[in-house]
py3Dmol code that shows the C-alpha trace and the ligand (Angstrom):
import py3Dmol

protein = """\
ATOM      1  CA  MET A   1     -13.604  -9.799 -21.083  1.00  0.00           C
ATOM      2  CA  ILE A   2     -10.338 -10.798 -19.802  1.00  0.00           C
ATOM      3  CA  SER A   3     -11.877 -12.397 -16.781  1.00  0.00           C
ATOM      4  CA  LEU A   4     -14.425 -14.388 -18.932  1.00  0.00           C
ATOM      5  CA  LEU A   5     -11.772 -15.542 -21.048  1.00  0.00           C
ATOM      6  CA  SER A   6      -9.715 -16.735 -18.104  1.00  0.00           C
ATOM      7  CA  ALA A   7     -12.864 -18.326 -16.575  1.00  0.00           C
ATOM      8  CA  ARG A   8     -13.131 -20.157 -19.648  1.00  0.00           C
ATOM      9  CA  ILE A   9      -9.589 -21.218 -19.768  1.00  0.00           C
ATOM     10  CA  ARG A  10      -9.854 -22.360 -16.027  1.00  0.00           C
ATOM     11  CA  GLY A  11     -13.205 -24.328 -16.934  1.00  0.00           C
ATOM     12  CA  LEU A  12     -10.971 -25.993 -19.753  1.00  0.00           C
ATOM     13  CA  LEU A  13      -8.177 -26.800 -17.439  1.00  0.00           C
ATOM     14  CA  VAL A  14     -10.498 -28.261 -14.893  1.00  0.00           C
ATOM     15  CA  SER A  15     -12.256 -30.653 -17.415  1.00  0.00           C
ATOM     16  CA  PHE A  16      -8.967 -31.538 -18.666  1.00  0.00           C
ATOM     17  CA  CYS A  17      -7.605 -32.207 -15.234  1.00  0.00           C
ATOM     18  CA  LEU A  18     -10.865 -34.237 -14.528  1.00  0.00           C
ATOM     19  CA  SER A  19     -10.771 -36.247 -17.672  1.00  0.00           C
ATOM     20  CA  THR A  20      -7.030 -37.155 -17.347  1.00  0.00           C
ATOM     21  CA  GLY A  21      -7.227 -37.818 -13.648  1.00  0.00           C
ATOM     22  CA  LEU A  22      -4.047 -35.425 -13.109  1.00  0.00           C
ATOM     23  CA  LEU A  23      -3.934 -33.162 -10.059  1.00  0.00           C
ATOM     24  CA  CYS A  24      -3.991 -29.767 -11.416  1.00  0.00           C
ATOM     25  CA  VAL A  25      -4.361 -26.415  -9.885  1.00  0.00           C
ATOM     26  CA  SER A  26      -4.919 -23.311 -12.007  1.00  0.00           C
ATOM     27  CA  PRO A  27      -2.387 -20.728 -10.812  1.00  0.00           C
ATOM     28  CA  ALA A  28      -4.916 -17.834 -11.490  1.00  0.00           C
ATOM     29  CA  VAL A  29      -7.231 -19.496  -8.881  1.00  0.00           C
ATOM     30  CA  HIS A  30      -4.326 -20.347  -6.644  1.00  0.00           C
ATOM     31  CA  ALA A  31      -2.807 -16.860  -6.546  1.00  0.00           C
ATOM     32  CA  GLN A  32      -6.018 -15.093  -5.652  1.00  0.00           C
ATOM     33  CA  GLU A  33      -6.413 -17.304  -2.609  1.00  0.00           C
ATOM     34  CA  LYS A  34      -3.188 -16.270  -1.231  1.00  0.00           C
ATOM     35  CA  PRO A  35      -3.433 -13.861   1.524  1.00  0.00           C
ATOM     36  CA  LEU A  36      -0.335 -12.159   0.962  1.00  0.00           C
ATOM     37  CA  LEU A  37       1.289 -11.231  -2.395  1.00  0.00           C
ATOM     38  CA  ILE A  38       4.586  -9.911  -2.982  1.00  0.00           C
ATOM     39  CA  GLU A  39       5.672  -8.413  -6.382  1.00  0.00           C
ATOM     40  CA  LYS A  40       8.958  -6.625  -7.526  1.00  0.00           C
ATOM     41  CA  ILE A  41       8.595  -2.932  -8.588  1.00  0.00           C
ATOM     42  CA  ASN A  42      12.475  -2.764  -9.186  1.00  0.00           C
ATOM     43  CA  PRO A  43      15.558  -4.423  -7.476  1.00  0.00           C
ATOM     44  CA  LYS A  44      15.089  -2.560  -4.458  1.00  0.00           C
ATOM     45  CA  LEU A  45      11.328  -1.812  -4.127  1.00  0.00           C
ATOM     46  CA  TYR A  46       8.522  -4.389  -3.701  1.00  0.00           C
ATOM     47  CA  LEU A  47       4.786  -4.139  -3.404  1.00  0.00           C
ATOM     48  CA  TYR A  48       3.033  -6.416  -1.046  1.00  0.00           C
ATOM     49  CA  THR A  49      -0.999  -6.732  -1.159  1.00  0.00           C
ATOM     50  CA  THR A  50      -3.182  -8.126   1.692  1.00  0.00           C
ATOM     51  CA  PHE A  51      -6.749  -8.268   1.676  1.00  0.00           C
ATOM     52  CA  ASN A  52      -9.582  -7.456   4.013  1.00  0.00           C
ATOM     53  CA  THR A  53     -13.419  -7.193   3.959  1.00  0.00           C
ATOM     54  CA  PHE A  54     -15.078  -4.035   4.312  1.00  0.00           C
ATOM     55  CA  ASP A  55     -19.028  -3.590   4.342  1.00  0.00           C
ATOM     56  CA  GLY A  56     -19.142  -7.051   2.780  1.00  0.00           C
ATOM     57  CA  THR A  57     -16.842  -6.497  -0.003  1.00  0.00           C
ATOM     58  CA  LYS A  58     -13.150  -7.840  -0.260  1.00  0.00           C
ATOM     59  CA  TYR A  59     -10.547  -5.283  -1.107  1.00  0.00           C
ATOM     60  CA  ALA A  60      -7.039  -5.465  -1.534  1.00  0.00           C
ATOM     61  CA  ALA A  61      -4.457  -3.228  -0.017  1.00  0.00           C
ATOM     62  CA  ASN A  62      -1.135  -2.151  -1.553  1.00  0.00           C
ATOM     63  CA  ALA A  63       2.061  -1.228   0.540  1.00  0.00           C
ATOM     64  CA  VAL A  64       5.586  -1.204  -0.398  1.00  0.00           C
ATOM     65  CA  TYR A  65       8.954  -2.178   1.218  1.00  0.00           C
ATOM     66  CA  LEU A  66      12.536  -0.927   0.407  1.00  0.00           C
ATOM     67  CA  ILE A  67      15.685  -2.964   0.380  1.00  0.00           C
ATOM     68  CA  THR A  68      18.496  -1.095   2.015  1.00  0.00           C
ATOM     69  CA  LYS A  69      21.993  -2.281   3.081  1.00  0.00           C
ATOM     70  CA  LYS A  70      20.757  -2.212   6.512  1.00  0.00           C
ATOM     71  CA  GLY A  71      17.711  -4.165   6.360  1.00  0.00           C
ATOM     72  CA  VAL A  72      14.207  -3.820   4.876  1.00  0.00           C
ATOM     73  CA  ILE A  73      11.955  -0.693   5.691  1.00  0.00           C
ATOM     74  CA  LEU A  74       8.047  -1.228   5.423  1.00  0.00           C
ATOM     75  CA  PHE A  75       5.845   1.402   4.274  1.00  0.00           C
ATOM     76  CA  ASP A  76       2.565   0.475   5.912  1.00  0.00           C
ATOM     77  CA  THR A  77       1.709  -2.657   7.821  1.00  0.00           C
ATOM     78  CA  PRO A  78      -0.379  -5.463   6.346  1.00  0.00           C
ATOM     79  CA  TRP A  79      -4.151  -4.785   6.483  1.00  0.00           C
ATOM     80  CA  ASP A  80      -4.827  -8.405   7.213  1.00  0.00           C
ATOM     81  CA  SER A  81      -3.758  -8.937  10.768  1.00  0.00           C
ATOM     82  CA  THR A  82      -2.829 -12.662  10.320  1.00  0.00           C
ATOM     83  CA  GLN A  83      -0.226 -11.501   8.000  1.00  0.00           C
ATOM     84  CA  TYR A  84       1.883  -9.156  10.184  1.00  0.00           C
ATOM     85  CA  GLN A  85       4.455 -12.043  11.030  1.00  0.00           C
ATOM     86  CA  PRO A  86       4.125 -13.954   7.710  1.00  0.00           C
ATOM     87  CA  LEU A  87       5.249 -10.681   5.986  1.00  0.00           C
ATOM     88  CA  LEU A  88       8.369 -10.672   8.010  1.00  0.00           C
ATOM     89  CA  ASP A  89       8.943 -14.212   7.353  1.00  0.00           C
ATOM     90  CA  SER A  90       8.458 -13.776   3.771  1.00  0.00           C
ATOM     91  CA  ILE A  91      10.817 -10.901   3.450  1.00  0.00           C
ATOM     92  CA  LYS A  92      13.544 -12.809   5.541  1.00  0.00           C
ATOM     93  CA  GLN A  93      13.108 -15.851   3.287  1.00  0.00           C
ATOM     94  CA  LYS A  94      13.212 -13.888   0.003  1.00  0.00           C
ATOM     95  CA  HIS A  95      16.084 -11.513   0.765  1.00  0.00           C
ATOM     96  CA  ASN A  96      17.771 -12.812   3.869  1.00  0.00           C
ATOM     97  CA  LEU A  97      17.041  -9.507   5.550  1.00  0.00           C
ATOM     98  CA  PRO A  98      15.361  -8.392   8.701  1.00  0.00           C
ATOM     99  CA  VAL A  99      12.718  -5.545   8.820  1.00  0.00           C
ATOM    100  CA  ILE A 100      14.408  -2.498  10.485  1.00  0.00           C
ATOM    101  CA  ALA A 101      11.545  -0.033  10.491  1.00  0.00           C
ATOM    102  CA  VAL A 102       7.799   0.316   9.926  1.00  0.00           C
ATOM    103  CA  TYR A 103       6.350   3.853   8.570  1.00  0.00           C
ATOM    104  CA  ALA A 104       2.763   4.420   8.278  1.00  0.00           C
ATOM    105  CA  THR A 105       1.028   6.758   5.793  1.00  0.00           C
ATOM    106  CA  HIS A 106      -1.935   7.435   7.973  1.00  0.00           C
ATOM    107  CA  TRP A 107      -3.687   6.071  11.002  1.00  0.00           C
ATOM    108  CA  HIS A 108      -6.270   3.644   9.806  1.00  0.00           C
ATOM    109  CA  GLU A 109      -6.207   0.002  10.116  1.00  0.00           C
ATOM    110  CA  ASP A 110      -4.847  -0.673   6.583  1.00  0.00           C
ATOM    111  CA  ARG A 111      -1.748   1.495   7.202  1.00  0.00           C
ATOM    112  CA  ALA A 112      -1.010   1.515  10.967  1.00  0.00           C
ATOM    113  CA  GLY A 113      -2.820  -1.527  12.159  1.00  0.00           C
ATOM    114  CA  GLY A 114       0.213  -3.641  12.747  1.00  0.00           C
ATOM    115  CA  PHE A 115       1.963  -1.174  15.068  1.00  0.00           C
ATOM    116  CA  ALA A 116       0.973  -2.813  18.273  1.00  0.00           C
ATOM    117  CA  TYR A 117       2.352  -6.172  16.814  1.00  0.00           C
ATOM    118  CA  TYR A 118       5.658  -4.499  15.538  1.00  0.00           C
ATOM    119  CA  ASN A 119       6.072  -2.605  18.738  1.00  0.00           C
ATOM    120  CA  HIS A 120       5.744  -5.656  20.877  1.00  0.00           C
ATOM    121  CA  ILE A 121       8.194  -7.552  18.815  1.00  0.00           C
ATOM    122  CA  GLY A 122      10.809  -4.675  18.931  1.00  0.00           C
ATOM    123  CA  ILE A 123      10.562  -3.306  15.266  1.00  0.00           C
ATOM    124  CA  PRO A 124      10.988   0.575  15.498  1.00  0.00           C
ATOM    125  CA  THR A 125       7.583   2.143  14.112  1.00  0.00           C
ATOM    126  CA  TYR A 126       7.345   5.523  12.735  1.00  0.00           C
ATOM    127  CA  ALA A 127       4.690   8.053  11.929  1.00  0.00           C
ATOM    128  CA  THR A 128       3.904  11.962  11.710  1.00  0.00           C
ATOM    129  CA  LYS A 129       2.731  13.770  14.861  1.00  0.00           C
ATOM    130  CA  MET A 130      -0.796  14.048  13.176  1.00  0.00           C
ATOM    131  CA  THR A 131      -0.979  10.424  12.728  1.00  0.00           C
ATOM    132  CA  ASN A 132       0.151   9.445  16.181  1.00  0.00           C
ATOM    133  CA  ASP A 133      -2.492  12.005  17.578  1.00  0.00           C
ATOM    134  CA  LEU A 134      -5.138  10.358  15.450  1.00  0.00           C
ATOM    135  CA  LEU A 135      -4.143   6.913  16.752  1.00  0.00           C
ATOM    136  CA  LYS A 136      -4.230   7.991  20.270  1.00  0.00           C
ATOM    137  CA  ALA A 137      -7.663   9.709  19.917  1.00  0.00           C
ATOM    138  CA  ASN A 138      -9.006   6.466  18.306  1.00  0.00           C
ATOM    139  CA  HIS A 139      -7.427   4.473  21.134  1.00  0.00           C
ATOM    140  CA  LYS A 140      -4.881   2.649  18.685  1.00  0.00           C
ATOM    141  CA  ALA A 141      -1.356   1.811  19.159  1.00  0.00           C
ATOM    142  CA  GLN A 142       0.992   4.749  18.163  1.00  0.00           C
ATOM    143  CA  ALA A 143       4.300   4.814  16.467  1.00  0.00           C
ATOM    144  CA  ALA A 144       7.280   4.725  18.839  1.00  0.00           C
ATOM    145  CA  HIS A 145       9.049   7.342  16.774  1.00  0.00           C
ATOM    146  CA  LEU A 146       7.953  10.549  15.071  1.00  0.00           C
ATOM    147  CA  VAL A 147       9.063  11.466  11.322  1.00  0.00           C
ATOM    148  CA  ASP A 148       9.911  14.982   9.775  1.00  0.00           C
ATOM    149  CA  LEU A 149       8.113  15.724   6.874  1.00  0.00           C
ATOM    150  CA  ASN A 150       9.935  16.804   3.633  1.00  0.00           C
ATOM    151  CA  LYS A 151      12.949  15.521   4.929  1.00  0.00           C
ATOM    152  CA  THR A 152      15.077  13.131   2.843  1.00  0.00           C
ATOM    153  CA  TYR A 153      15.962  10.044   4.899  1.00  0.00           C
ATOM    154  CA  LYS A 154      18.718   8.218   3.863  1.00  0.00           C
ATOM    155  CA  ILE A 155      19.123   4.663   5.104  1.00  0.00           C
ATOM    156  CA  GLY A 156      21.593   1.860   3.751  1.00  0.00           C
ATOM    157  CA  GLY A 157      22.076   3.403   0.540  1.00  0.00           C
ATOM    158  CA  GLN A 158      18.411   4.268  -0.359  1.00  0.00           C
ATOM    159  CA  SER A 159      16.375   7.230   0.248  1.00  0.00           C
ATOM    160  CA  PHE A 160      12.806   8.361   0.694  1.00  0.00           C
ATOM    161  CA  VAL A 161      10.688  11.277   1.716  1.00  0.00           C
ATOM    162  CA  LEU A 162       7.475  11.675   3.452  1.00  0.00           C
ATOM    163  CA  ASN A 163       5.310  14.478   2.583  1.00  0.00           C
ATOM    164  CA  PHE A 164       1.957  16.029   3.519  1.00  0.00           C
ATOM    165  CA  PHE A 165       0.052  18.101   1.046  1.00  0.00           C
ATOM    166  CA  SER A 166      -3.143  18.613   3.298  1.00  0.00           C
ATOM    167  CA  PRO A 167      -6.104  16.533   4.041  1.00  0.00           C
ATOM    168  CA  GLY A 168      -7.857  14.093   1.508  1.00  0.00           C
ATOM    169  CA  HIS A 169      -8.781  10.455   2.324  1.00  0.00           C
ATOM    170  CA  SER A 170      -7.796  11.107   5.816  1.00  0.00           C
ATOM    171  CA  MET A 171      -6.802  14.260   7.831  1.00  0.00           C
ATOM    172  CA  ASP A 172      -3.119  12.938   8.127  1.00  0.00           C
ATOM    173  CA  ASN A 173      -2.482  11.309   4.829  1.00  0.00           C
ATOM    174  CA  VAL A 174       1.134  11.411   3.750  1.00  0.00           C
ATOM    175  CA  VAL A 175       2.742  10.150   0.633  1.00  0.00           C
ATOM    176  CA  ILE A 176       6.223   8.553   0.274  1.00  0.00           C
ATOM    177  CA  TRP A 177       8.536   9.709  -2.427  1.00  0.00           C
ATOM    178  CA  PHE A 178      11.502   7.425  -3.548  1.00  0.00           C
ATOM    179  CA  PRO A 179      13.608  10.338  -5.422  1.00  0.00           C
ATOM    180  CA  GLU A 180      16.119   7.831  -7.235  1.00  0.00           C
ATOM    181  CA  TYR A 181      13.238   6.035  -8.842  1.00  0.00           C
ATOM    182  CA  LYS A 182      10.740   9.041  -8.875  1.00  0.00           C
ATOM    183  CA  ILE A 183       8.230   6.494  -7.690  1.00  0.00           C
ATOM    184  CA  LEU A 184       5.339   7.764  -5.529  1.00  0.00           C
ATOM    185  CA  ASP A 185       3.647   5.522  -3.010  1.00  0.00           C
ATOM    186  CA  GLY A 186       0.450   7.557  -2.565  1.00  0.00           C
ATOM    187  CA  GLY A 187      -1.278   5.353   0.110  1.00  0.00           C
ATOM    188  CA  CYS A 188      -4.934   6.092   0.137  1.00  0.00           C
ATOM    189  CA  PHE A 189      -4.607   9.631  -1.110  1.00  0.00           C
ATOM    190  CA  ILE A 190      -4.274   8.191  -4.496  1.00  0.00           C
ATOM    191  CA  LYS A 191      -6.960   6.026  -6.218  1.00  0.00           C
ATOM    192  CA  SER A 192      -6.257   3.138  -8.527  1.00  0.00           C
ATOM    193  CA  SER A 193      -6.881   3.723 -12.228  1.00  0.00           C
ATOM    194  CA  GLU A 194      -9.855   1.203 -11.893  1.00  0.00           C
ATOM    195  CA  ALA A 195     -11.271   2.861  -8.662  1.00  0.00           C
ATOM    196  CA  GLN A 196     -15.124   3.378  -9.118  1.00  0.00           C
ATOM    197  CA  ASP A 197     -15.348   6.083  -6.364  1.00  0.00           C
ATOM    198  CA  LEU A 198     -13.373   7.670  -3.667  1.00  0.00           C
ATOM    199  CA  GLY A 199     -13.961   4.956  -1.139  1.00  0.00           C
ATOM    200  CA  PHE A 200     -14.140   5.645   2.608  1.00  0.00           C
ATOM    201  CA  THR A 201     -14.044   9.259   2.907  1.00  0.00           C
ATOM    202  CA  ALA A 202     -15.700  10.023   6.549  1.00  0.00           C
ATOM    203  CA  ASP A 203     -12.565  10.568   8.172  1.00  0.00           C
ATOM    204  CA  GLY A 204     -11.103  12.866   5.336  1.00  0.00           C
ATOM    205  CA  ASP A 205     -11.773  16.183   3.815  1.00  0.00           C
ATOM    206  CA  VAL A 206     -12.850  15.642   0.140  1.00  0.00           C
ATOM    207  CA  LYS A 207     -12.905  19.397  -0.510  1.00  0.00           C
ATOM    208  CA  SER A 208      -9.244  20.128   0.321  1.00  0.00           C
ATOM    209  CA  TRP A 209      -8.229  16.935  -1.461  1.00  0.00           C
ATOM    210  CA  LYS A 210      -8.240  18.052  -5.177  1.00  0.00           C
ATOM    211  CA  PRO A 211      -6.059  21.218  -4.175  1.00  0.00           C
ATOM    212  CA  SER A 212      -3.918  19.025  -2.067  1.00  0.00           C
ATOM    213  CA  LEU A 213      -3.440  16.578  -5.015  1.00  0.00           C
ATOM    214  CA  ALA A 214      -2.486  19.785  -7.265  1.00  0.00           C
ATOM    215  CA  ARG A 215       0.159  20.721  -4.810  1.00  0.00           C
ATOM    216  CA  LEU A 216       1.516  17.200  -4.940  1.00  0.00           C
ATOM    217  CA  LEU A 217       1.892  17.527  -8.767  1.00  0.00           C
ATOM    218  CA  THR A 218       3.635  21.008  -8.300  1.00  0.00           C
ATOM    219  CA  LYS A 219       6.147  19.422  -6.092  1.00  0.00           C
ATOM    220  CA  TYR A 220       6.651  16.261  -8.140  1.00  0.00           C
ATOM    221  CA  PRO A 221       6.069  17.186 -11.754  1.00  0.00           C
ATOM    222  CA  GLN A 222       7.924  14.099 -13.082  1.00  0.00           C
ATOM    223  CA  ILE A 223       6.662  10.736 -11.460  1.00  0.00           C
ATOM    224  CA  ASN A 224       7.599   7.404 -13.217  1.00  0.00           C
ATOM    225  CA  MET A 225       5.123   5.337 -11.344  1.00  0.00           C
ATOM    226  CA  VAL A 226       2.295   5.890  -8.726  1.00  0.00           C
ATOM    227  CA  ILE A 227       1.085   3.279  -6.215  1.00  0.00           C
ATOM    228  CA  PRO A 228      -2.284   3.691  -5.129  1.00  0.00           C
ATOM    229  CA  GLY A 229      -3.617   2.480  -1.586  1.00  0.00           C
ATOM    230  CA  HIS A 230      -5.798  -0.088  -3.185  1.00  0.00           C
ATOM    231  CA  ASP A 231      -6.366  -2.185  -6.300  1.00  0.00           C
ATOM    232  CA  ALA A 232      -4.705  -2.099  -9.569  1.00  0.00           C
ATOM    233  CA  TRP A 233      -1.119  -0.209  -9.520  1.00  0.00           C
ATOM    234  CA  LYS A 234       0.433  -1.388 -12.464  1.00  0.00           C
ATOM    235  CA  ASP A 235      -0.661   1.247 -15.195  1.00  0.00           C
ATOM    236  CA  ASN A 236      -0.152   5.000 -15.329  1.00  0.00           C
ATOM    237  CA  GLY A 237      -3.733   6.132 -14.795  1.00  0.00           C
ATOM    238  CA  GLN A 238      -3.815   6.845 -11.001  1.00  0.00           C
ATOM    239  CA  ILE A 239      -3.465  10.641 -10.927  1.00  0.00           C
ATOM    240  CA  LYS A 240      -5.856  11.138 -13.675  1.00  0.00           C
ATOM    241  CA  ARG A 241      -8.463   8.695 -12.199  1.00  0.00           C
ATOM    242  CA  THR A 242      -8.053  10.370  -8.902  1.00  0.00           C
ATOM    243  CA  GLU A 243      -8.452  13.729 -10.251  1.00  0.00           C
ATOM    244  CA  ALA A 244     -11.629  12.636 -12.265  1.00  0.00           C
ATOM    245  CA  LEU A 245     -13.193  11.189  -9.082  1.00  0.00           C
ATOM    246  CA  LEU A 246     -12.533  14.433  -7.084  1.00  0.00           C
ATOM    247  CA  THR A 247     -13.879  16.450 -10.077  1.00  0.00           C
ATOM    248  CA  GLU A 248     -16.967  14.415 -10.127  1.00  0.00           C
ATOM    249  CA  LYS A 249     -17.570  14.868  -6.439  1.00  0.00           C
ATOM    250  CA  LYS A 250     -17.413  18.539  -6.686  1.00  0.00           C
TER     251      LYS A 250
END
"""
ligand_1 = """\
1
ZN
Zn -7.478 5.220 5.230
"""
view = py3Dmol.view(width=600, height=400)
view.addModel(protein, "pdb")
view.setStyle({"model": 0}, {"cartoon": {"style": "trace"}})
view.addModel(ligand_1, "xyz")
view.setStyle({"model": 1}, {"stick": {}})
view.zoomTo()
view.show()
């Protein structure tokens, strides 16, 4: 309904532009064509989206970055390799800060694909031992540093925790918890409220995913916002949708 309506508005805009001879660009069309979107979650936490094609369908990948007094910390690299450097440039332009660290939530291309690039230009990269082992086994660039799970990292006045609740989407999927904001960056462990299926699960363990999610909810009983790895993220239905998809799968 919404897309029908916006398509109609766009059509009206185009005919208005044509009849008046003005140069108009519909912002909705324009926004969809941008390869990198950056949106504010709160004054310290931003979400960025890049796009890629999988099995002929275009998908959006969500990732976040945290503004600290010491610089910006990326949680996951862009999925689109043409955006590794533009993301750094956009952050520099927007916040006048360098990116000082890059963490990955699992070993796949949409999370750790930029490690080779960031290692090459000297930005410290971080992952769990599990993720690094999988990267190595799959002949991909590994993180330069290992992270501890369930440890509160405090950097430049901000804090975050990486946690692993057992396999799901992948064998190594971790989530990022921002304790001050009670925001969970679920990565691919959490599906969007609009997800139609569990997506790519060939590298994961669907059976252990549901008990793993239950453990996460026991650890974090109160969550203000959940960021899924892909697609819509602004509503509150991500956990429920992930549980429903995992129940269907049984
Ligand atoms: Zn993945």
